[in-house]
C-alpha positions as CSV (number, residue, x, y, z in Angstrom):
1,M,169.1,26.4,81.0
2,S,171.1,24.1,78.8
3,L,171.9,25.1,75.2
4,T,172.0,21.5,74.1
5,P,168.6,20.1,73.3
6,K,167.6,17.1,75.3
7,R,166.4,13.9,73.7
8,K,163.2,12.4,75.0
9,M,163.8,8.9,76.3
10,S,161.5,6.1,77.3
11,E,161.7,4.7,80.8
12,K,163.3,1.5,79.4
13,A,165.9,3.5,77.4
14,S,166.6,5.6,80.5
15,V,167.4,2.5,82.6
16,A,169.6,1.1,79.9
17,S,171.4,4.4,79.6
18,Q,172.1,4.6,83.3
19,R,173.4,1.0,83.3
20,N,175.7,1.7,80.4
21,G,176.8,5.0,81.8
22,R,178.3,3.3,84.8
23,K,180.6,1.4,82.5
24,S,181.6,4.5,80.4
25,R,184.8,6.4,81.1
26,G,183.5,9.6,79.4
27,A,184.0,11.3,76.0
28,V,187.1,10.3,74.1
29,T,186.9,12.3,70.8
30,P,187.2,16.1,70.7
31,E,183.6,16.3,69.4
32,G,182.4,14.2,72.2
33,K,184.3,16.3,74.8
34,G,182.9,19.4,73.4
35,H,179.4,18.1,73.5
36,A,179.9,17.0,77.2
37,A,181.3,20.4,78.1
38,R,178.2,22.1,76.7
39,A,175.7,19.7,78.1
40,N,176.1,21.0,81.7
41,L,175.8,24.6,80.7
42,R,173.5,26.5,83.1
43,H,175.0,30.0,82.8
44,G,177.8,31.7,80.9
45,F,179.8,32.1,84.1
46,Y,180.1,28.2,84.4
47,A,181.1,27.7,80.8
48,Q,184.3,25.7,80.1
49,E,184.4,26.9,76.5
50,L,183.9,30.6,76.9
51,P,184.2,31.8,73.2
52,E,181.7,29.1,71.9
53,V,179.2,29.8,74.7
54,M,179.5,33.6,74.3
55,I,178.7,33.1,70.6
56,G,175.7,31.0,71.6
57,L,174.5,33.9,73.8
58,G,174.9,36.4,71.1
59,E,178.0,38.0,72.5
60,D,181.5,38.9,70.9
61,P,184.4,36.9,72.4
62,H,186.9,39.4,70.9
63,E,185.1,42.3,72.7
64,Y,185.4,40.3,75.9
65,R,189.1,39.6,75.3
66,R,189.7,43.4,74.6
67,L,188.0,44.3,77.9
68,Q,190.2,41.8,79.8
69,E,193.4,43.2,78.2
70,S,192.4,46.7,79.0
71,L,191.8,45.8,82.6
72,E,195.2,44.1,82.7
73,N,197.0,47.1,81.1
74,N,195.2,49.9,83.0
75,F,192.8,48.7,85.6
76,V,191.8,52.0,87.2
77,E,191.3,53.9,83.8
78,T,189.3,51.0,82.3
79,L,187.1,50.5,85.4
80,E,186.4,54.2,85.5
81,G,185.4,54.3,81.9
82,Q,183.1,51.3,82.5
83,I,181.5,52.9,85.5
84,V,181.0,56.2,83.7
85,G,179.3,54.4,80.8
86,R,177.0,52.6,83.3
87,I,176.2,55.9,85.0
88,G,175.2,57.3,81.5
89,R,173.0,54.3,80.7
90,T,171.4,54.4,84.2
91,L,170.6,58.1,83.8
92,W,169.1,57.4,80.3
93,R,167.0,54.6,81.8
94,M,165.8,57.0,84.5
95,Q,164.8,59.5,81.9
96,R,163.1,56.7,79.9
97,A,161.2,55.6,83.0
98,E,160.1,59.3,83.6
99,R,158.8,59.5,80.0
100,M,156.9,56.3,80.5
101,Q,155.3,57.5,83.7
102,D,154.4,60.9,82.1
103,G,152.9,59.0,79.1
104,L,150.8,56.8,81.4
105,A,149.7,59.7,83.4
106,V,148.5,61.6,80.3
107,K,146.6,58.5,79.2
108,R,145.0,58.2,82.6
109,V,144.0,61.8,82.6
110,Q,142.6,61.7,79.0
111,S,140.6,58.6,79.7
112,G,139.3,59.9,83.0
113,L,138.2,63.2,81.6
114,Q,136.5,61.5,78.7
115,M,134.6,59.1,80.9
116,E,133.5,61.9,83.3
117,E,132.5,64.2,80.5
118,L,130.5,61.4,78.7
119,A,128.7,60.7,81.9
120,A,127.7,64.3,82.5
121,A,127.0,65.4,78.9
122,P,123.7,63.6,78.2
123,R,122.0,64.9,81.4
124,Y,123.2,68.5,80.6
125,T,122.2,68.3,77.0
126,H,118.7,67.0,77.9
127,N,118.4,69.7,80.5
128,Y,119.5,72.4,78.2
129,D,117.2,71.3,75.4
130,I,114.2,71.6,77.7
131,Y,115.4,75.1,78.8
132,Q,115.7,76.2,75.2
133,R,112.1,75.1,74.4
134,L,110.7,76.9,77.4
135,E,112.7,80.0,76.6
136,A,111.3,79.9,73.0
137,L,107.7,79.7,74.5
138,G,108.4,82.5,76.9
139,A,109.6,84.7,74.0
140,A,106.5,83.9,72.0
141,L,104.2,84.8,74.8
142,E,105.8,88.3,74.9
143,Q,104.1,88.9,71.5
144,P,100.7,90.4,72.0
145,D,99.4,88.7,68.8
146,F,100.6,85.2,69.8
147,T,98.1,82.5,69.5
148,L,98.4,78.6,69.7
149,S,96.5,76.2,67.5
150,A,95.6,72.7,68.6
151,A,98.3,71.3,66.2
152,E,100.9,73.6,67.6
153,F,100.0,72.7,71.1
154,Q,100.4,68.9,70.3
155,A,103.7,69.5,68.6
156,F,104.9,71.4,71.6
157,V,103.9,68.6,74.1
158,T,105.4,65.9,71.8
159,S,108.7,67.7,71.7
160,F,109.3,66.8,75.4
161,G,109.2,63.1,74.8
162,V,106.9,60.3,76.0
163,D,107.5,61.0,79.7
164,P,108.0,64.7,80.4
165,A,109.0,65.9,83.9
166,D,106.2,66.8,86.2
167,D,107.1,70.6,86.3
168,V,107.0,70.6,82.5
169,K,103.6,68.7,82.6
170,S,102.2,71.5,84.8
171,L,102.5,73.9,81.8
172,F,100.3,71.8,79.5
173,P,96.9,72.5,81.0
174,L,97.7,76.2,81.2
175,L,98.9,76.2,77.6
176,R,95.8,74.5,76.4
177,S,93.6,76.9,78.2
178,F,95.6,79.8,76.6
179,G,95.0,78.2,73.2
180,K,91.3,77.8,73.7
181,E,90.9,81.5,74.9
182,G,92.9,82.5,71.9
183,S,90.5,80.6,69.6
184,R,87.4,82.3,71.2
185,A,89.1,85.7,71.0
186,A,89.5,85.3,67.2
187,G,85.8,86.4,66.8
188,P,82.8,85.0,64.6
189,A,83.2,83.9,61.1
190,T,82.4,86.4,58.4
191,E,80.3,85.8,55.3
192,C,83.5,85.4,53.2
193,G,84.5,82.4,55.3
194,G,87.2,84.2,57.3
195,S,87.4,85.4,60.8
196,E,87.3,88.9,62.2
197,P,90.1,89.6,64.7
198,V,89.0,91.3,67.9
199,P,90.9,92.6,70.9
200,S,92.1,90.0,73.3
201,T,89.4,89.1,76.0
202,E,90.0,89.4,79.7
203,G,90.0,85.5,79.9
204,Q,92.9,85.2,77.4
205,G,94.9,87.9,79.3
206,S,94.4,86.0,82.5
207,A,95.5,82.7,80.9
208,R,98.5,84.3,79.4
209,R,99.5,85.8,82.8
210,E,99.1,82.6,84.6
211,L,101.0,80.7,81.9
212,Q,103.9,83.2,82.0
213,A,104.2,83.0,85.8
214,T,104.3,79.2,85.8
215,L,106.6,79.1,82.8
216,Q,109.0,81.5,84.7
217,E,109.2,79.2,87.7
218,V,109.9,76.2,85.5
219,M,112.6,78.1,83.5
220,T,114.3,79.2,86.7
221,T,114.5,75.7,87.9
222,Y,116.0,74.4,84.6
223,G,118.3,77.5,84.4
224,K,119.8,76.8,87.8
225,A,120.3,73.1,86.8
226,C,122.1,74.2,83.6
227,E,124.4,76.3,85.8
228,R,125.1,73.4,88.2
229,F,126.0,71.2,85.2
230,I,128.3,74.0,83.8
231,G,130.0,74.0,87.2
232,R,130.3,70.3,87.2
233,F,132.0,70.5,83.8
234,E,134.4,73.1,85.0
235,K,135.3,70.9,88.1
236,I,136.1,68.0,85.7
237,R,138.7,70.1,84.0
238,S,140.0,71.6,87.3
239,P,143.7,71.1,88.3
240,E,142.5,69.2,91.4
241,N,140.6,66.7,89.4
242,I,143.2,66.3,86.8
243,A,145.7,65.7,89.6
244,A,143.5,63.0,91.0
245,L,143.2,61.3,87.6
246,M,146.9,61.5,87.2
247,A,147.6,59.4,90.4
248,P,149.0,56.0,89.5
249,R,146.5,53.2,90.2
250,D,147.3,50.3,87.8
251,D,150.2,47.8,87.8
252,H,152.0,49.4,84.9
253,A,152.4,52.7,86.8
254,M,153.6,51.0,89.9
255,L,156.1,49.0,87.8
256,M,157.4,52.2,86.4
257,Q,157.9,53.7,89.8
258,R,159.8,50.6,91.0
259,M,162.0,50.9,87.8
260,E,162.8,54.4,88.7
261,D,163.7,53.5,92.3
262,S,165.9,50.7,91.1
263,N,167.7,53.0,88.7
264,L,168.2,55.7,91.4
265,R,169.7,53.0,93.7
266,Q,172.0,51.8,90.9
267,L,173.1,55.4,90.2
268,W,173.9,55.8,93.9
269,R,176.0,52.7,94.0
270,L,177.8,53.6,90.7
271,T,178.6,57.2,91.8
272,N,180.0,55.9,95.1
273,M,182.2,53.3,93.3
274,L,183.4,56.0,90.8
275,A,184.4,58.2,93.7
276,K,186.3,55.4,95.3
277,V,188.2,54.7,92.0
278,R,189.1,58.3,91.5
279,N,190.2,58.7,95.1
280,G,192.5,55.6,94.7
281,K,190.7,53.5,97.2
282,L,190.7,50.5,94.9
283,A,194.4,50.7,94.0
């Protein structure tokens, strides 16, 4: 790419320039010759004015001159020093590529674990909430004096949402029957407006036992489901799953691998060259 900006010319001006160019004998003044030397610059290796071009490329001509003089004075020692320096830089780039790959792997693992846990957490939380409500009902039924009013029954049903699961729905008729039996077992009203507690009737006892048996079956189902979800969470954090998430799958990871391979080949070439220099094969 030329370092000299090109002027935009119309077609008419371009034709005139070509016609006049055939009559020209080239630049005459030093400024014109310098401009012509820079106009054809495509790469620093083809430069006719090396110091000026190096400055344009952000390089130090004096540093270049010192390198040339050092090679002229002691070729082997200078070459060995340059190779050792390149070996050091190559090793550093290899370490850098390794850190990049490790960083990308950590990000892949963290992102993968987060996504898998977010996908599993809502179902586990929903299942565990149901199990806790059922467990609280089971503990209440163990109390001999436990009764259930119509308002309490409605609150219990509403706590499972607008569309409870079928196994949970199977508890509702039994719980309603238990509540009705409990109301009848409370006894007739007294003159003071209260109610006289009486022992539980056989009907309430039967309703309680049937409700407890069905509740135990439903709780077993949800308890096993909770165990399965816990096992799934443990598998998400297992070494096997973390290793699978760590595997490179995107372009960035593959680029880092190619960078590491390239640095390894460069290191191989440099060490071979250094061995030849030290063995005197380049003398």
